C-alpha positions as CSV (number, residue, x, y, z in Angstrom):
1,M,24.0,18.4,14.7
2,L,21.0,20.7,15.3
3,Y,18.1,20.4,13.0
4,R,18.3,24.0,11.8
5,E,22.0,23.5,10.9
6,W,21.4,20.3,9.1
7,F,18.4,21.5,7.2
8,A,20.0,24.9,6.3
9,A,23.0,23.0,4.9
10,Q,20.8,21.1,2.4
11,P,20.2,22.5,-1.2
12,L,16.8,24.0,-1.7
13,S,15.9,21.3,-4.2
14,Y,16.6,18.6,-1.5
15,Q,14.5,20.5,1.1
16,D,11.6,20.4,-1.3
17,Q,12.1,16.7,-2.0
18,V,12.1,15.9,1.7
19,L,8.6,17.2,2.1
20,P,6.5,16.3,-0.8
21,P,3.4,18.6,-1.1
22,S,1.3,15.6,-2.2
23,V,1.0,14.9,1.5
24,R,-1.3,17.7,2.2
25,A,-2.0,17.4,5.9
26,R,-1.1,20.6,7.6
27,V,-0.2,20.5,11.3
28,S,1.0,22.7,14.1
29,V,4.1,21.3,15.7
30,E,5.4,21.5,19.2
31,A,8.6,20.1,20.6
32,A,7.8,18.7,24.0
33,V,10.5,20.8,25.7
34,G,8.2,23.8,26.4
35,Q,8.8,25.5,23.1
36,G,5.8,26.5,21.1
37,W,5.5,26.8,17.3
38,R,7.0,30.2,17.0
39,D,9.9,29.2,19.3
40,V,10.8,26.5,16.7
41,V,10.3,28.3,13.4
42,G,9.9,32.0,14.2
43,D,7.1,34.4,13.2
44,A,7.9,33.9,9.6
45,G,8.0,30.2,9.8
46,R,5.9,28.1,7.4
47,I,4.9,24.4,7.4
48,V,6.5,22.9,4.3
49,G,4.6,19.6,4.6
50,I,4.4,16.4,6.4
51,E,7.3,14.0,6.2
52,H,5.9,10.8,4.7
53,F,7.0,8.5,7.5
54,G,5.4,10.3,10.4
55,L,7.1,13.4,11.8
56,A,6.7,17.0,10.6
57,L,9.6,18.9,9.3
58,V,9.6,22.7,9.4
59,A,11.5,25.5,7.6
60,S,11.6,29.2,8.1
61,S,12.3,32.2,5.8
62,R,14.5,33.6,8.5
63,R,16.9,31.9,11.0
64,P,14.7,30.4,13.8
65,R,15.7,30.0,17.3
66,P,17.1,26.5,17.7
67,P,14.9,23.7,19.1
68,A,16.1,21.2,21.6
69,A,19.9,20.7,21.7
70,D,19.6,17.1,20.8
71,C,17.3,17.6,17.8
72,R,19.2,15.7,15.1
73,P,18.7,13.5,12.1
74,S,18.1,9.9,13.3
75,G,18.6,8.1,10.0
76,L,17.5,7.6,6.5
77,I,14.3,5.5,6.2
78,G,13.9,5.8,2.5
79,P,15.1,8.0,-0.3
80,H,15.0,11.6,0.6
81,I,13.1,10.8,3.8
82,H,14.5,11.7,7.3
83,T,13.0,11.5,10.7
84,F,14.1,13.6,13.6
85,Q,14.5,13.0,17.3
86,H,13.6,15.6,19.9
87,G,14.1,16.1,23.6
88,G,10.5,15.0,23.9
89,A,7.6,13.8,21.7
90,M,6.6,15.9,18.7
91,T,2.9,16.1,18.3
92,A,0.8,16.8,15.2
93,T,-2.8,18.1,15.4
94,H,-5.3,17.2,12.8
95,P,-8.7,18.3,14.1
96,N,-11.4,15.9,13.0
97,D,-9.3,14.4,10.2
98,P,-8.2,10.8,11.1
99,L,-7.0,10.1,7.6
100,A,-4.6,13.1,7.9
101,E,-3.4,11.6,11.2
102,L,-2.9,8.2,9.5
103,T,-0.9,9.9,6.8
104,A,1.3,11.8,9.3
105,A,1.9,8.4,11.1
106,G,3.6,7.2,7.9
107,V,0.8,5.1,6.4
108,S,0.0,5.7,2.8
109,V,-3.8,5.7,2.2
110,W,-4.8,3.8,-0.9
111,L,-8.3,3.1,-2.2
112,D,-9.3,-0.4,-3.2
113,D,-11.7,0.7,-6.0
114,L,-11.7,2.1,-9.5
115,S,-14.4,2.9,-12.1
116,R,-15.0,5.3,-14.9
117,E,-17.7,7.0,-12.8
118,L,-15.0,7.6,-10.2
119,L,-12.7,9.0,-12.9
120,A,-15.0,10.9,-15.0
121,G,-17.0,12.5,-12.2
122,G,-14.0,14.0,-10.5
123,E,-14.5,11.9,-7.4
124,L,-11.0,10.5,-7.5
125,E,-9.6,14.0,-7.5
126,S,-11.7,14.8,-4.5
127,L,-10.5,11.8,-2.6
128,I,-7.0,12.8,-3.3
129,A,-7.6,16.4,-2.2
130,D,-9.9,15.7,0.8
131,K,-9.3,12.1,1.9
132,H,-5.5,11.9,1.5
133,V,-5.8,9.0,-1.0
134,V,-2.4,8.6,-2.7
135,G,-2.9,5.2,-4.5
136,I,-5.4,2.9,-6.1
137,T,-5.6,-0.9,-6.2
138,T,-7.9,-2.8,-8.5
139,N,-9.1,-6.4,-9.1
140,P,-11.5,-8.1,-11.5
141,T,-14.5,-7.8,-9.1
142,I,-14.0,-4.1,-9.0
143,F,-14.0,-3.9,-12.8
144,A,-17.0,-6.1,-13.1
145,S,-19.0,-3.9,-10.7
146,A,-17.9,-0.8,-12.6
147,L,-19.1,-2.3,-15.9
148,A,-22.4,-3.3,-14.5
149,H,-23.2,0.3,-13.3
150,G,-23.6,3.2,-15.6
151,D,-23.0,3.6,-19.4
152,R,-19.6,5.1,-19.6
153,Y,-18.1,1.9,-21.1
154,D,-20.7,1.5,-23.9
155,E,-18.8,3.5,-26.5
156,Q,-15.6,1.6,-26.1
157,L,-17.4,-1.7,-26.0
158,R,-19.2,-0.8,-29.3
159,E,-15.8,0.0,-30.9
160,L,-14.2,-3.2,-29.6
161,A,-17.2,-5.3,-30.8
162,A,-17.1,-3.7,-34.2
163,N,-13.4,-4.6,-34.5
164,G,-14.1,-8.2,-33.6
165,S,-12.2,-8.1,-30.4
166,S,-12.1,-11.3,-28.4
167,L,-13.4,-11.4,-24.8
168,D,-9.9,-11.5,-23.3
169,D,-8.7,-8.7,-25.5
170,T,-11.8,-6.6,-24.6
171,I,-11.2,-7.1,-20.9
172,F,-7.5,-6.1,-21.4
173,A,-8.4,-3.0,-23.4
174,I,-11.1,-1.8,-20.9
175,T,-9.1,-2.4,-17.7
176,T,-5.8,-0.9,-19.1
177,A,-7.7,2.2,-20.3
178,D,-9.1,2.8,-16.8
179,V,-5.8,2.2,-15.1
180,H,-4.0,4.5,-17.6
181,H,-6.5,7.2,-16.8
182,A,-6.1,6.7,-13.1
183,C,-2.3,6.8,-13.4
184,R,-2.6,10.2,-15.2
185,V,-4.8,11.5,-12.4
186,L,-2.3,10.3,-9.7
187,R,0.8,11.4,-11.7
188,R,1.1,14.6,-9.7
189,V,1.1,12.6,-6.4
190,Y,3.7,10.3,-7.9
191,D,6.0,13.1,-9.0
192,E,5.7,15.1,-5.7
193,S,6.3,12.0,-3.6
194,D,9.4,11.1,-5.6
195,G,7.6,8.0,-6.8
196,V,6.7,6.6,-3.4
197,D,3.0,7.0,-3.9
198,G,0.6,7.9,-6.7
199,R,0.5,4.3,-7.7
200,V,-2.2,2.3,-9.5
201,S,-2.3,-1.5,-9.6
202,I,-3.6,-3.8,-12.3
203,E,-3.7,-7.5,-12.0
204,V,-2.4,-10.2,-14.3
205,D,-5.0,-12.8,-15.4
206,P,-5.2,-15.0,-12.3
207,R,-5.8,-18.0,-14.5
208,L,-2.0,-17.8,-15.2
209,A,-1.1,-18.1,-11.5
210,G,0.5,-21.5,-12.1
211,D,2.4,-20.5,-15.2
212,T,5.5,-18.4,-14.7
213,A,6.3,-17.7,-18.3
214,A,2.7,-16.6,-19.1
215,T,2.5,-14.4,-16.1
216,V,5.8,-12.7,-17.0
217,A,4.5,-12.2,-20.6
218,Q,1.3,-10.6,-19.5
219,A,3.0,-8.4,-16.9
220,R,5.1,-7.0,-19.7
221,A,2.1,-6.5,-21.9
222,L,0.2,-4.7,-19.2
223,A,3.2,-2.4,-18.5
224,D,3.5,-1.6,-22.2
225,A,-0.3,-1.0,-22.6
226,V,-0.6,1.3,-19.7
227,N,2.8,2.9,-20.4
228,E,2.9,5.0,-17.2
229,P,5.7,5.1,-14.6
230,N,3.4,4.9,-11.7
231,L,1.9,1.5,-12.6
232,L,2.2,-1.5,-10.4
233,V,1.5,-4.9,-11.9
234,K,-0.2,-7.3,-9.5
235,I,1.3,-10.8,-9.4
236,P,0.1,-13.4,-6.9
237,A,2.6,-14.9,-4.5
238,T,2.2,-18.5,-5.6
239,T,5.2,-20.6,-6.0
240,E,5.2,-20.0,-9.8
241,G,4.4,-16.3,-9.1
242,L,7.7,-15.9,-7.1
243,A,9.8,-16.6,-10.2
244,A,7.7,-14.3,-12.2
245,I,8.1,-11.5,-9.6
246,T,11.9,-11.8,-9.9
247,A,11.8,-11.8,-13.7
248,V,9.5,-8.8,-13.9
249,I,11.4,-6.8,-11.3
250,G,14.6,-7.7,-13.2
251,D,13.0,-6.1,-16.3
252,G,12.5,-2.9,-14.4
253,I,8.7,-3.3,-14.0
254,S,7.2,-2.3,-10.6
255,V,5.1,-5.0,-8.9
256,N,2.4,-5.3,-6.4
257,V,2.8,-8.8,-5.0
258,T,-0.6,-10.0,-3.9
259,L,-2.2,-12.9,-2.1
260,I,0.3,-13.1,0.8
261,F,-1.0,-14.9,3.9
262,S,1.9,-16.6,5.6
263,L,5.2,-15.4,7.0
264,D,7.1,-18.1,5.2
265,R,5.6,-17.0,1.9
266,Y,6.4,-13.4,2.7
267,R,10.1,-14.3,3.3
268,E,10.0,-15.8,-0.2
269,V,8.4,-12.7,-1.6
270,I,11.1,-10.5,-0.1
271,D,13.8,-12.8,-1.5
272,A,12.1,-12.7,-4.9
273,Y,12.1,-8.9,-4.8
274,L,15.7,-8.6,-3.7
275,T,16.8,-11.1,-6.3
276,G,14.9,-9.2,-9.0
277,L,16.7,-6.0,-7.9
278,E,20.0,-7.7,-8.1
279,K,19.2,-8.9,-11.6
280,A,18.1,-5.4,-12.6
281,D,21.3,-3.9,-11.1
282,L,23.5,-6.3,-13.1
283,A,21.5,-5.3,-16.2
284,G,22.4,-1.6,-15.5
285,R,18.9,-0.5,-14.7
286,D,18.1,2.4,-12.4
287,L,17.0,0.8,-9.2
288,S,15.4,3.9,-7.9
289,E,12.8,3.6,-10.7
290,I,11.6,0.1,-9.5
291,H,9.0,0.0,-6.8
292,S,7.1,-2.8,-5.1
293,V,4.5,-3.4,-2.4
294,A,3.8,-6.7,-0.7
295,S,0.1,-7.1,-0.2
296,F,-0.4,-9.0,3.1
297,F,-4.1,-10.1,3.3
298,V,-5.6,-9.4,6.7
299,S,-9.4,-10.0,7.3
300,R,-9.5,-13.4,5.5
301,V,-7.1,-14.7,8.2
302,D,-9.5,-13.9,10.9
303,S,-12.5,-15.3,8.9
304,E,-10.8,-18.7,8.4
305,I,-9.4,-19.0,12.0
306,D,-12.5,-17.7,13.7
307,S,-14.6,-20.3,11.9
308,R,-12.2,-23.0,13.3
309,L,-12.3,-21.5,16.7
310,D,-16.1,-21.6,16.6
311,A,-16.0,-25.2,15.7
312,I,-13.8,-25.9,18.8
313,G,-16.3,-23.9,20.9
314,T,-14.4,-23.7,24.2
315,P,-14.2,-20.5,26.2
316,Q,-10.5,-20.3,25.4
317,A,-11.3,-20.6,21.7
318,T,-13.9,-17.9,21.8
319,A,-11.6,-15.6,23.7
320,A,-8.9,-16.1,20.9
321,K,-11.2,-14.9,18.1
322,G,-10.4,-11.7,16.2
323,G,-6.7,-11.5,17.0
324,A,-4.9,-13.7,14.5
325,A,-5.0,-11.4,11.4
326,V,-3.5,-8.4,13.2
327,A,-0.9,-10.6,14.9
328,N,0.1,-12.1,11.6
329,A,0.4,-8.7,9.9
330,R,2.4,-7.3,12.8
331,L,4.9,-10.2,12.5
332,A,5.1,-9.5,8.7
333,Y,6.1,-5.9,9.6
334,E,8.8,-7.3,11.8
335,L,10.2,-9.2,8.8
336,H,10.1,-6.0,6.8
337,E,12.2,-4.2,9.5
338,Q,14.6,-7.1,9.6
339,T,15.1,-7.0,5.9
340,L,15.9,-3.2,5.9
341,A,18.5,-3.9,8.5
342,G,20.1,-6.7,6.6
343,E,23.4,-6.5,4.7
344,R,21.8,-7.6,1.4
345,W,19.4,-4.8,1.4
346,Q,22.0,-2.3,2.5
347,R,24.1,-3.2,-0.5
348,L,21.2,-2.6,-2.8
349,T,20.5,0.8,-1.3
350,T,23.9,2.0,-2.7
351,G,22.4,1.6,-6.1
352,G,19.2,3.6,-5.2
353,A,16.9,0.6,-4.4
354,R,13.6,1.4,-2.8
355,P,12.1,-0.6,0.0
356,Q,9.3,-3.1,-0.8
357,R,6.6,-1.6,1.5
358,P,4.2,-3.9,3.3
359,L,0.6,-3.2,2.2
360,W,-2.3,-4.3,4.3
361,A,-5.0,-5.6,1.9
362,S,-8.4,-7.1,2.6
363,T,-8.9,-4.5,5.4
364,G,-12.7,-4.4,5.3
365,V,-14.0,-6.0,8.4
366,K,-16.1,-9.1,7.7
367,N,-17.4,-9.7,11.2
368,A,-20.0,-7.1,12.3
369,D,-18.9,-7.8,15.9
370,Y,-15.5,-6.2,15.3
371,P,-14.9,-2.4,15.0
372,D,-15.2,-1.5,11.4
373,T,-11.8,0.3,11.4
374,M,-9.8,-2.3,13.4
375,Y,-7.6,-3.4,10.4
376,V,-6.5,0.2,10.0
377,S,-6.0,1.4,13.6
378,E,-4.3,-1.8,14.6
379,L,-1.8,-1.7,11.8
380,V,-0.2,1.7,12.0
381,A,3.5,1.9,11.4
382,P,5.8,4.1,9.2
383,G,6.5,3.0,5.7
384,S,3.4,0.9,5.3
385,V,0.3,1.1,3.0
386,N,-3.3,0.4,3.8
387,T,-5.6,-0.1,0.8
388,M,-9.2,0.3,1.9
389,P,-12.5,-0.3,0.2
390,G,-14.7,2.8,0.0
391,S,-16.8,1.8,3.0
392,T,-13.7,1.4,5.2
393,L,-12.2,4.6,4.0
394,A,-15.4,6.5,4.8
395,A,-15.7,4.8,8.2
396,F,-12.2,5.7,9.2
397,A,-12.6,9.3,8.0
398,D,-15.7,9.5,10.2
399,H,-14.5,7.9,13.4
400,G,-11.1,6.3,13.0
401,S,-8.4,6.5,15.7
402,V,-4.7,6.6,15.1
403,P,-2.3,5.4,17.7
404,A,1.3,6.6,17.4
405,D,2.4,3.1,16.4
406,S,0.3,0.0,16.8
407,I,2.8,-2.5,15.4
408,R,6.3,-2.0,16.7
409,G,6.7,-3.3,20.2
410,T,3.9,-5.9,19.8
411,Y,5.9,-8.7,18.2
412,A,6.2,-10.9,21.4
413,A,2.5,-10.7,22.0
414,A,1.7,-11.4,18.4
415,R,3.9,-14.6,18.5
416,A,2.2,-15.6,21.7
417,H,-1.2,-15.3,20.1
418,L,-0.3,-17.5,17.2
419,D,1.4,-20.0,19.6
420,A,-1.8,-20.1,21.6
421,L,-3.8,-21.0,18.5
422,E,-1.5,-23.9,17.8
423,K,-2.1,-25.2,21.3
424,L,-5.8,-25.0,20.6
425,G,-5.3,-27.3,17.6
426,I,-5.3,-24.7,14.8
427,S,-2.4,-25.2,12.4
428,Y,-1.1,-21.9,11.1
429,Q,0.5,-23.7,8.1
430,D,-2.8,-25.4,7.2
431,V,-4.7,-22.1,7.6
432,T,-2.4,-20.1,5.3
433,D,-2.2,-23.0,2.7
434,V,-6.0,-23.1,2.6
435,L,-6.2,-19.3,2.3
436,E,-3.7,-19.2,-0.6
437,R,-5.6,-21.9,-2.5
438,K,-9.0,-20.2,-1.8
439,G,-7.4,-16.9,-2.8
440,V,-6.3,-18.1,-6.2
441,T,-9.7,-19.7,-6.7
442,K,-11.5,-16.5,-5.7
443,F,-9.4,-14.5,-8.1
444,V,-10.2,-16.9,-10.9
445,N,-13.9,-16.7,-10.1
446,S,-13.7,-12.9,-10.1
447,W,-12.0,-13.0,-13.5
448,D,-14.8,-15.3,-14.8
449,E,-17.4,-12.9,-13.3
450,L,-15.7,-10.0,-15.1
451,G,-15.8,-12.0,-18.4
452,R,-19.5,-12.7,-17.9
453,T,-20.2,-9.0,-17.2
454,V,-18.3,-7.9,-20.3
455,S,-20.2,-10.5,-22.4
456,D,-23.5,-9.3,-21.0
457,E,-22.6,-5.7,-21.7
458,L,-21.4,-6.2,-25.3
459,P,-24.9,-6.9,-26.8
460,A,-26.3,-3.8,-25.0
461,S,-23.6,-1.6,-26.4
462,T,-24.3,-2.6,-30.0
463,R,-28.0,-2.0,-29.9
């Protein structure tokens, strides 16, 4: 079927859903068969938007001349999202806008930062409009930093102190208020992307990481307090967290699964999500309303393995530095692809289930010897998310490069790299076990830091 025939046959409401205007990058499109833009869409053609997973779709107010004869739908990647194959490559041009290119390649750009300064000053709206930011992730350290700078929290802190609020209740009230505000700012992105993006994450108390029931209870409390459909509750991928993920998904609450380091753990996370969807389906819930991302941590893998390679000190060890994190993440994406091709997932899609997208977290480079955008450029593939600290976002906007796809087709080389590390005496299992333990400890320390910051700010607010 020709593209024009397929697209023209769709209802106008569907055509609008296919191309959410929240993805604002505008491109000129050429089919690599010698046809220019006007040959494809005609003089009256218009760019409707950028298809979220990488290729542009075009529509015309009059009947265009047909593109290549084999231009046809190549399959449904996600709800209301189609890609198209042409007789040659389709190219998109984004002059001096690497973040637009990243978006067009199918990567959702999220910001790993939130503060009332960001919200009240209009900076978040600017990042959405100008930097293609379509989601927010938070953590206790981010909130502690926000509280320590500026005075926008003072009024709420005074009110909470006057009401005798406990420290934990004060933290809960402050963080959920910020996340609620951010959800409202991103609501338009959420609506226009059919719920794919426009997401804001808030973390359960990491001190509960070993307590399934307490984690589930707080996830429900966070969802109730924020009370916005574009919320994601962050739950760590500990053994106890896996059961909590299934329970919360079964309740119809969308989840950001955090602290994933190993491929085995990621398999368990995928199973927890699918099991949760199956429970939700049995309960009669609308599966299309449930979303999840799986936050696979990147830079910390290189930091841990590089330190072990330095201890080995051989030329072979030195040459292996800086490659493990990307290899690990690429193999995680392979697992994601395998999941979407599996019968279990296909059954769930009949009920409207949404894919659990891989999210690349901890993407700020910690080794100054490495390119500051490597954990973005090296992890480009459709249907993924990259949450960046502000410095990484700015660096990528300034000088980032976007390969067409830097993940698919690399799986054999990624496995070879991890195998080579084993031969050098570095145990992948030990590395990922250590990183998970350190990750939970770091999250708890960050929570304690947030508590100290709130305690320090409370007296100042009551003066």
